[in-house]
C-alpha positions as CSV (number, residue, x, y, z in Angstrom):
1,M,-32.9,-19.6,71.7
2,A,-33.3,-16.2,70.1
3,L,-36.9,-16.9,69.4
4,A,-37.6,-17.9,73.0
5,L,-35.9,-14.8,74.4
6,T,-37.8,-12.5,72.1
7,T,-41.1,-13.8,73.4
8,L,-40.3,-12.7,76.9
9,P,-41.2,-9.2,78.2
10,L,-38.5,-6.6,77.7
11,E,-38.0,-6.2,81.5
12,I,-37.4,-9.9,81.9
13,R,-34.9,-9.9,79.0
14,I,-33.0,-7.0,80.4
15,L,-32.8,-8.7,83.8
16,I,-31.5,-11.9,82.2
17,F,-28.9,-10.0,80.2
18,S,-27.7,-8.2,83.3
19,Y,-26.3,-11.5,84.6
20,L,-24.3,-12.3,81.5
21,P,-20.7,-11.5,80.8
22,N,-19.9,-9.2,77.9
23,S,-18.5,-12.1,75.8
24,T,-21.9,-13.8,75.9
25,I,-23.8,-10.6,75.3
26,K,-21.6,-9.9,72.2
27,N,-22.6,-13.3,70.7
28,L,-26.3,-12.8,71.6
29,R,-26.3,-9.4,69.8
30,L,-25.3,-11.2,66.6
31,T,-28.4,-13.5,66.6
32,C,-31.1,-11.0,65.7
33,S,-31.9,-7.3,65.7
34,S,-34.4,-7.5,68.5
35,I,-31.9,-8.8,71.0
36,K,-29.3,-6.4,69.7
37,N,-31.6,-3.5,70.3
38,A,-32.5,-4.7,73.8
39,T,-29.0,-5.3,75.1
40,R,-25.9,-3.3,75.6
41,L,-22.5,-4.2,76.9
42,G,-21.9,-3.7,80.6
43,L,-19.2,-1.1,80.7
44,D,-19.4,0.4,84.1
45,R,-15.7,-0.2,84.6
46,V,-12.7,0.0,82.3
47,F,-9.0,-1.0,82.7
48,L,-5.8,0.9,82.2
49,S,-2.2,-0.1,82.4
50,I,1.1,0.5,80.6
51,Q,0.1,-2.2,78.1
52,K,-0.8,-1.0,74.6
53,R,-3.9,-3.1,74.3
54,D,-5.4,-1.8,77.5
55,I,-4.7,1.8,76.4
56,E,-6.2,1.2,73.0
57,V,-9.5,-0.3,74.4
58,F,-9.6,2.4,77.1
59,R,-9.4,5.2,74.5
60,N,-11.9,3.6,72.2
61,I,-14.5,3.4,74.9
62,A,-13.7,7.0,76.0
63,S,-14.2,8.1,72.4
64,H,-17.5,6.3,72.0
65,E,-20.5,8.6,72.5
66,T,-22.7,6.0,74.1
67,M,-20.3,3.6,75.9
68,R,-18.4,6.4,77.6
69,L,-21.5,7.4,79.5
70,Q,-21.7,4.1,81.4
71,V,-18.2,4.1,82.9
72,K,-18.2,4.6,86.7
73,E,-14.8,3.1,87.6
74,I,-11.3,2.9,86.3
75,I,-9.1,-0.1,87.4
76,W,-5.5,0.7,87.1
77,D,-3.4,-2.4,86.7
78,D,0.1,-1.6,88.0
79,G,1.7,-4.9,87.0
80,S,4.4,-4.7,84.4
81,F,6.4,-7.2,82.5
82,S,9.9,-7.6,83.8
83,Q,12.1,-4.7,83.0
84,S,14.9,-7.1,81.7
85,P,17.0,-5.3,79.1
86,L,16.6,-6.2,75.5
87,E,20.2,-7.0,74.8
88,D,22.6,-8.9,72.6
89,V,24.1,-12.2,73.9
90,V,27.8,-12.9,73.9
91,E,29.8,-16.1,74.6
92,R,32.4,-16.1,77.3
93,D,34.3,-19.2,78.4
94,G,31.5,-21.4,77.1
95,E,28.8,-19.4,78.9
96,Y,26.2,-17.3,77.2
97,L,25.7,-13.9,78.9
98,G,23.7,-10.8,78.4
99,Q,25.9,-8.0,77.0
100,V,24.3,-5.4,79.3
101,S,23.0,-7.3,82.3
102,G,25.6,-10.1,82.5
103,L,22.8,-12.5,83.2
104,P,23.1,-16.1,82.0
105,Y,21.3,-17.2,78.8
106,E,20.7,-20.6,77.2
107,K,21.1,-21.2,73.5
108,V,18.1,-22.5,71.7
109,P,18.9,-25.8,69.9
110,A,19.5,-25.1,66.2
111,E,16.8,-27.6,65.1
112,R,14.2,-25.6,67.0
113,C,15.2,-22.2,65.4
114,Q,13.5,-20.7,62.4
115,G,16.0,-19.0,60.3
116,S,19.8,-19.0,60.4
117,S,20.3,-16.6,63.3
118,P,21.0,-18.3,66.7
119,K,18.4,-17.5,69.4
120,Y,18.9,-17.3,73.2
121,C,16.6,-17.3,76.2
122,P,17.4,-15.9,79.6
123,K,17.7,-18.7,82.2
124,W,15.6,-16.7,84.7
125,F,12.8,-16.6,82.1
126,S,13.0,-20.4,81.6
127,R,13.0,-21.0,85.3
128,E,9.9,-18.9,85.9
129,C,8.0,-20.6,83.0
130,H,8.8,-24.0,84.5
131,E,7.7,-22.8,88.0
132,N,4.4,-21.8,86.5
133,L,3.9,-25.3,85.3
134,S,5.0,-26.8,88.6
135,G,2.6,-24.6,90.5
136,F,-0.3,-25.6,88.3
137,V,0.4,-29.4,88.5
138,A,0.9,-29.1,92.3
139,G,-2.7,-27.9,92.6
140,E,-2.0,-24.2,93.5
141,Y,-4.7,-23.1,91.1
142,D,-8.5,-22.8,91.2
143,H,-10.0,-26.3,91.1
144,S,-12.8,-25.0,89.0
145,L,-10.5,-25.0,86.0
146,A,-11.4,-27.8,83.6
147,A,-9.5,-31.0,83.5
148,E,-8.6,-30.6,79.8
149,L,-7.0,-27.3,80.6
150,M,-4.6,-29.0,83.0
151,E,-3.8,-31.5,80.4
152,R,-3.0,-28.8,77.9
153,V,-0.8,-27.0,80.5
154,I,1.1,-30.2,81.2
155,E,1.8,-30.4,77.5
156,L,2.8,-26.7,77.4
157,H,6.6,-27.5,77.6
158,E,6.3,-29.1,74.2
159,L,3.7,-26.8,72.7
160,L,5.2,-23.4,73.7
161,P,8.7,-23.9,75.1
162,P,10.3,-21.0,77.1
163,W,12.5,-19.8,74.2
164,E,9.4,-19.4,72.0
165,S,7.6,-17.6,74.7
166,W,10.6,-15.3,75.1
167,E,10.4,-14.2,71.5
168,R,6.8,-13.2,72.0
169,Y,7.6,-11.7,75.5
170,K,10.2,-9.4,74.0
171,E,7.6,-7.7,71.8
172,Y,5.6,-6.9,75.0
173,L,8.7,-5.5,76.6
174,K,9.2,-3.2,73.5
175,D,5.6,-2.0,73.6
176,Q,6.0,-1.4,77.4
177,L,9.1,0.8,76.9
178,E,7.3,2.8,74.1
179,V,4.4,3.5,76.5
180,L,6.8,4.6,79.3
181,D,8.7,6.9,76.9
182,S,5.6,8.5,75.5
183,E,3.5,8.4,78.7
184,A,0.6,7.1,76.6
185,D,-1.0,5.7,79.7
186,V,-0.9,9.1,81.4
187,E,-2.5,10.8,78.4
188,A,-5.2,8.1,78.2
189,L,-6.1,8.7,81.9
190,K,-6.4,12.4,81.4
191,F,-8.6,11.8,78.3
192,G,-10.8,9.4,80.3
193,L,-11.2,11.9,83.2
194,E,-12.6,14.4,80.6
195,R,-14.8,11.9,78.8
196,F,-16.4,9.8,81.5
197,P,-19.1,11.9,83.1
198,A,-20.3,9.1,85.4
199,L,-16.8,8.3,86.7
200,R,-16.6,8.2,90.5
201,K,-14.1,5.6,91.5
202,I,-10.5,4.7,90.6
203,T,-9.0,1.5,91.9
204,I,-5.3,0.8,91.8
205,I,-4.2,-2.9,92.0
206,P,-0.6,-4.3,92.0
207,T,-1.3,-6.8,89.2
208,A,-4.3,-8.1,87.4
209,H,-2.5,-11.3,86.2
210,R,-2.2,-13.0,89.6
211,K,-1.5,-16.5,88.3
212,L,-1.0,-18.0,84.9
213,F,-4.4,-18.7,83.3
214,S,-6.1,-17.5,86.4
215,P,-6.1,-13.6,86.3
216,L,-7.7,-11.4,88.9
217,Y,-9.4,-9.5,86.1
218,P,-9.7,-10.5,82.4
219,T,-8.3,-7.2,81.1
220,P,-8.1,-6.5,77.4
221,N,-4.3,-7.1,77.5
222,I,-4.7,-10.4,79.3
223,R,-7.4,-11.6,76.9
224,S,-5.2,-10.7,74.0
225,L,-2.3,-12.9,75.1
226,P,-1.6,-15.9,72.8
227,C,-3.4,-19.0,73.7
228,M,-1.4,-21.0,76.3
229,F,1.3,-18.4,76.4
230,N,3.6,-19.2,79.3
231,Y,5.3,-16.1,80.8
232,P,6.6,-14.7,84.1
233,I,3.7,-13.1,85.9
234,P,4.1,-9.2,85.8
235,Q,5.7,-7.9,88.9
236,P,3.5,-6.3,91.5
237,W,4.7,-3.9,94.2
238,P,7.2,-5.2,96.7
239,I,5.7,-7.9,98.9
240,S,6.2,-9.0,102.5
241,D,6.6,-12.7,102.3
242,E,7.3,-14.7,105.5
243,E,9.2,-17.3,103.6
244,T,11.8,-14.8,102.2
245,F,14.0,-12.0,103.5
246,P,11.7,-9.0,104.1
247,V,12.1,-6.1,101.7
248,N,12.5,-2.6,103.1
249,A,10.4,0.3,101.9
250,T,12.3,2.4,99.4
251,P,13.3,5.9,100.9
252,W,11.4,8.7,99.2
253,T,13.9,11.4,98.7
254,E,15.0,13.5,95.7
255,D,18.2,11.5,95.2
256,V,16.3,8.2,94.9
257,Q,16.3,7.0,91.3
258,E,13.0,7.3,89.5
259,F,12.8,3.6,88.5
260,L,12.6,2.7,92.2
261,K,9.7,5.2,92.7
262,D,8.0,3.9,89.6
263,R,7.3,0.6,91.2
264,W,4.3,2.5,92.4
265,R,3.7,4.2,89.0
266,G,-0.1,3.8,89.2
267,F,-0.4,5.7,92.4
268,R,1.9,8.4,91.2
269,V,0.2,8.8,87.9
270,V,-3.4,8.7,89.2
271,T,-2.9,11.2,92.1
272,R,-1.0,13.5,89.7
273,C,-3.7,13.5,87.1
274,L,-6.5,13.9,89.7
275,A,-4.6,16.9,91.2
276,E,-3.8,18.5,87.9
277,Q,-7.4,18.2,86.7
278,A,-9.0,19.1,90.0
279,G,-12.4,20.6,89.5
280,K,-12.7,19.0,86.0
281,H,-13.6,15.5,87.1
282,Q,-16.1,13.8,89.4
283,V,-13.9,11.2,91.1
284,T,-14.9,10.8,94.7
285,D,-13.4,7.4,95.6
286,L,-9.7,6.2,95.5
287,V,-9.2,2.5,96.4
288,I,-5.8,0.9,96.8
289,D,-6.6,-2.8,96.6
290,P,-3.6,-5.2,97.2
291,G,-6.0,-8.2,97.1
292,N,-4.5,-11.0,99.1
293,L,-1.0,-9.8,98.7
294,K,1.0,-8.4,101.6
295,T,1.8,-5.1,99.9
296,G,0.7,-1.6,99.5
297,I,1.8,2.0,98.6
298,N,5.2,3.0,99.9
299,Y,4.6,4.6,103.3
300,N,7.6,6.9,103.0
301,I,5.6,9.0,100.5
302,F,3.6,10.2,103.5
303,N,6.4,10.7,106.0
304,A,8.0,13.9,104.5
305,P,6.9,16.6,102.0
306,C,7.2,15.4,98.4
307,R,5.4,15.9,95.1
308,E,3.4,12.7,95.5
309,L,2.1,13.8,98.9
310,S,1.2,17.2,97.6
311,N,-0.8,15.6,94.7
312,F,-2.5,13.2,97.2
313,T,-3.5,16.1,99.4
314,T,-4.8,18.1,96.5
315,M,-6.9,15.1,95.5
316,L,-8.4,14.8,99.0
317,E,-9.3,18.5,99.0
318,Q,-11.8,18.2,96.2
319,P,-15.4,18.8,97.4
320,G,-17.4,15.6,97.7
321,F,-14.4,13.3,98.1
322,K,-15.9,10.5,100.1
323,R,-13.9,7.2,100.0
324,L,-10.3,6.3,100.7
325,D,-8.9,2.8,101.0
326,L,-5.2,3.2,101.7
327,T,-3.0,0.1,102.3
328,L,0.6,1.0,103.0
329,F,3.8,-1.0,102.4
330,V,6.1,-0.5,105.4
331,G,8.3,-3.5,104.7
332,G,11.2,-4.7,106.7
333,K,11.3,-6.7,109.8
334,E,12.4,-4.2,112.5
335,D,10.0,-2.5,114.7
336,L,11.6,0.9,113.9
337,V,9.4,1.0,110.8
338,W,6.6,2.2,113.0
339,T,8.3,5.4,114.3
340,P,7.8,7.5,111.2
341,F,4.1,7.4,111.7
342,K,4.6,9.8,114.7
343,D,5.8,12.6,112.4
344,G,3.9,11.7,109.3
345,H,1.5,13.9,107.4
346,Y,-1.5,11.7,107.6
347,H,-3.6,14.0,109.9
348,S,-2.9,17.0,107.9
349,A,-3.8,15.3,104.6
350,F,-6.9,13.6,106.0
351,S,-8.1,16.9,107.4
352,K,-8.6,18.1,103.8
353,C,-11.6,15.9,103.1
354,P,-14.5,16.8,105.4
355,D,-17.0,15.0,103.2
356,L,-15.3,11.6,103.8
357,E,-17.8,8.8,104.4
358,H,-15.5,5.7,104.1
359,I,-11.9,5.1,105.2
360,A,-9.9,1.9,105.3
361,F,-6.3,2.3,106.5
362,G,-3.8,-0.5,107.0
363,T,-0.3,-1.9,106.3
364,D,1.4,-5.0,105.0
365,R,2.9,-6.0,108.4
366,G,0.7,-8.8,109.4
367,F,3.5,-11.4,109.0
368,Y,6.1,-9.5,111.0
369,A,4.3,-8.6,114.2
370,T,6.9,-9.1,117.0
371,E,6.9,-9.5,120.7
372,E,9.3,-6.5,121.1
373,L,6.9,-3.7,120.5
374,S,6.8,-1.0,123.1
375,M,5.3,2.5,123.6
376,D,8.3,3.8,121.6
377,H,6.5,2.4,118.5
378,F,3.1,3.8,119.5
379,T,1.3,6.5,117.5
380,S,-2.1,7.7,118.8
381,L,-4.8,7.0,116.3
382,L,-6.3,10.4,117.0
383,S,-3.1,12.0,115.8
384,L,-3.6,10.1,112.5
385,F,-7.3,10.4,111.9
386,P,-9.1,13.8,112.3
387,V,-12.4,12.2,113.1
388,Q,-13.8,15.4,114.5
389,K,-13.8,16.7,110.9
390,W,-15.5,13.7,109.4
391,S,-19.1,14.5,110.3
392,R,-20.4,12.1,107.5
393,L,-18.2,9.1,108.2
394,R,-20.1,5.8,107.9
395,H,-17.3,3.3,107.7
396,F,-13.9,3.0,109.5
397,G,-11.4,0.2,108.9
398,L,-8.0,-0.3,110.5
399,S,-5.7,-3.3,109.8
400,S,-2.2,-4.5,110.7
401,F,-1.3,-1.6,112.8
402,P,0.2,-1.3,116.4
403,V,-2.4,-0.2,118.9
404,V,-3.1,0.4,122.5
405,Q,-6.6,-0.6,123.7
406,S,-7.5,2.6,125.4
407,D,-6.5,4.6,122.4
408,I,-8.8,2.6,120.1
409,I,-11.6,3.2,122.6
410,N,-10.9,7.0,122.6
411,L,-10.9,7.0,118.8
412,L,-14.2,5.1,118.5
413,D,-15.8,7.2,121.2
414,A,-14.9,10.3,119.1
415,M,-16.5,9.0,115.9
416,P,-19.5,10.8,114.6
417,L,-23.1,9.5,115.1
418,T,-23.2,8.6,111.4
419,L,-20.8,5.7,111.8
420,R,-22.4,2.4,110.8
421,T,-19.6,-0.1,110.2
422,V,-16.2,-0.8,111.9
423,E,-13.6,-3.3,110.7
424,L,-10.5,-3.9,112.9
425,T,-8.4,-6.6,111.3
426,G,-5.0,-8.0,112.3
427,L,-4.3,-5.3,115.0
428,I,-1.0,-5.6,116.8
429,F,-1.6,-5.0,120.5
430,I,1.4,-3.4,122.2
431,N,0.5,-3.9,125.8
432,D,0.6,-7.3,127.5
433,G,-2.9,-8.6,128.3
434,E,-4.6,-6.6,125.6
435,N,-6.2,-8.4,122.7
436,Y,-9.4,-8.7,120.8
437,N,-11.2,-10.3,123.7
438,S,-10.4,-7.4,126.1
439,L,-11.0,-4.9,123.3
440,L,-14.5,-6.2,122.7
441,T,-15.3,-6.1,126.4
442,A,-14.0,-2.5,126.6
443,M,-16.1,-1.5,123.6
444,R,-19.2,-3.0,125.3
445,D,-18.6,-1.5,128.7
446,T,-17.2,2.0,127.7
447,L,-18.9,3.1,124.5
448,D,-22.5,4.4,124.5
449,W,-23.4,2.5,121.3
450,K,-25.8,0.2,123.1
451,E,-28.0,3.2,124.0
452,R,-28.5,4.2,120.4
453,A,-31.5,3.1,118.3
454,V,-30.9,-0.3,116.8
455,E,-30.6,1.0,113.2
456,D,-27.9,3.5,114.4
457,R,-25.6,1.0,116.1
458,P,-22.3,0.4,114.3
459,R,-21.7,-3.2,113.1
460,V,-18.3,-4.5,114.1
461,A,-16.1,-7.0,112.3
462,F,-12.6,-8.3,112.9
463,W,-12.2,-10.2,109.7
464,T,-12.4,-9.1,106.1
465,N,-11.1,-12.1,104.1
466,T,-14.0,-14.5,104.9
467,S,-16.9,-15.7,102.8
468,N,-20.0,-13.5,102.9
469,M,-22.0,-16.0,104.9
470,L,-19.3,-16.5,107.5
471,H,-18.6,-12.8,107.7
472,A,-22.3,-12.1,108.4
473,Y,-22.4,-14.8,111.1
474,M,-19.3,-13.4,112.8
475,E,-20.7,-9.9,112.6
476,Q,-24.0,-11.1,114.1
477,T,-22.2,-12.9,117.0
478,V,-20.1,-9.8,117.8
479,S,-23.2,-7.7,117.8
480,S,-25.0,-10.1,120.1
481,Y,-22.2,-9.6,122.6
482,L,-22.0,-5.8,122.2
483,Y,-25.7,-5.0,122.2
484,G,-27.3,-8.1,123.7
485,D,-26.7,-10.9,126.2
486,G,-24.4,-13.0,124.0
487,E,-20.9,-14.3,125.1
488,N,-17.6,-12.7,124.0
489,P,-16.8,-14.8,120.9
490,M,-13.1,-14.0,120.9
491,R,-10.7,-16.4,122.6
492,V,-7.0,-16.0,123.4
493,G,-4.6,-18.5,121.8
494,P,-0.8,-19.0,121.9
495,G,1.3,-16.0,121.2
496,R,-0.6,-13.2,119.5
497,R,-3.2,-15.4,118.0
498,M,-6.9,-14.9,118.5
499,Y,-9.7,-17.3,117.7
500,F,-13.4,-16.9,117.0
501,S,-15.5,-19.3,119.0
502,G,-19.0,-18.0,118.2
């Protein structure tokens, strides 16, 4: 294989190598010096979290005089292993309980213990390990996983029982606590901001783990986990789940305990470091990416002055800042959660970034849209978004937010001529009779977009979680209605549901 590759022109080889994962490139580089000299690892992004392995790899890349020059993006994994206390176990009335937490434990059978000391495993840990297996066997995972992997997972209860996993898990908890105490992750980020000259983007995600054996990203920490290690998936930010009682957003006041605020540690650390090192880095993009989870950054951060809001605003003030994807967690089930937007500091903060080219703004509230919304819950979009100051804006996205049709039209009409794409997803229409069908008609009849040159007309989409081909088809159908003689593809269904019929 090496001989065949070396006979190809260098340009062809480089093109082939660009499609290969780093693990394959590493193996290829070992075959011969010719391939080693023609290839390099693709390190345009690096990962950082409170896990020691991620920090170690991050710092090694930042210290490497060649690799550090490639890095354009940092992905901050905010997932953390459970903060369960590392405690002694005591026996009370035949029950085994944690001495600090009071949580129930189960005693590991003596024949399974190595050594003379008894071992215990929290029942919550065993339960979550078993739920991982149940979810896998029930087909909740990617079908592309090999059949032999499923067989190994089914055998996992015997190969790596919960109490054995717990012994390994405790080591990760200890490492995690050491990082939190030393702020090694914070220092690593500061070091990276100084050492990555091509760095432009920081993405914050709630968790890279997603599901057992099916991570969102194969971070160094995840790749280093023991083979077939069964463990509770690291906790992301609070999530709005329609099957459980909705979680309220934590108040953001000085008397709120730090551990509650540190559920959004990644956002707090990143904005703090970017603010403290303003003018010393080239970061122009901040992306909050909840993936498919109904979660986001606690919106109470933006509803009253606080240190985090100040850092966020300082970050936006930096010349050249051009992209912000901000998904907020409002939580709860009551419509009163919308009223703080009226007095929020969004407009003031957003006004600090006149170079902005891309903004996507949304909430987690898709599940809990109600029929009880009124104008008491309405906030004008123009009071949130200072579009008159965004003379370079090319993309505008809004999702899961209460709206009035005329207000959307006023906002879109005020957009600069540079606007090229608009995404309006999961909007919650307050007024009866207003929906995506009527909005699309109003956009066609009211806005002057049709009079612009074809290449200057904004492309409009109402869905973001679709395949590329389907998304392109939907976008084309909407454009046909807005700018041509096509039919309105949106149809009104029961309740608040809308259907695409293009």
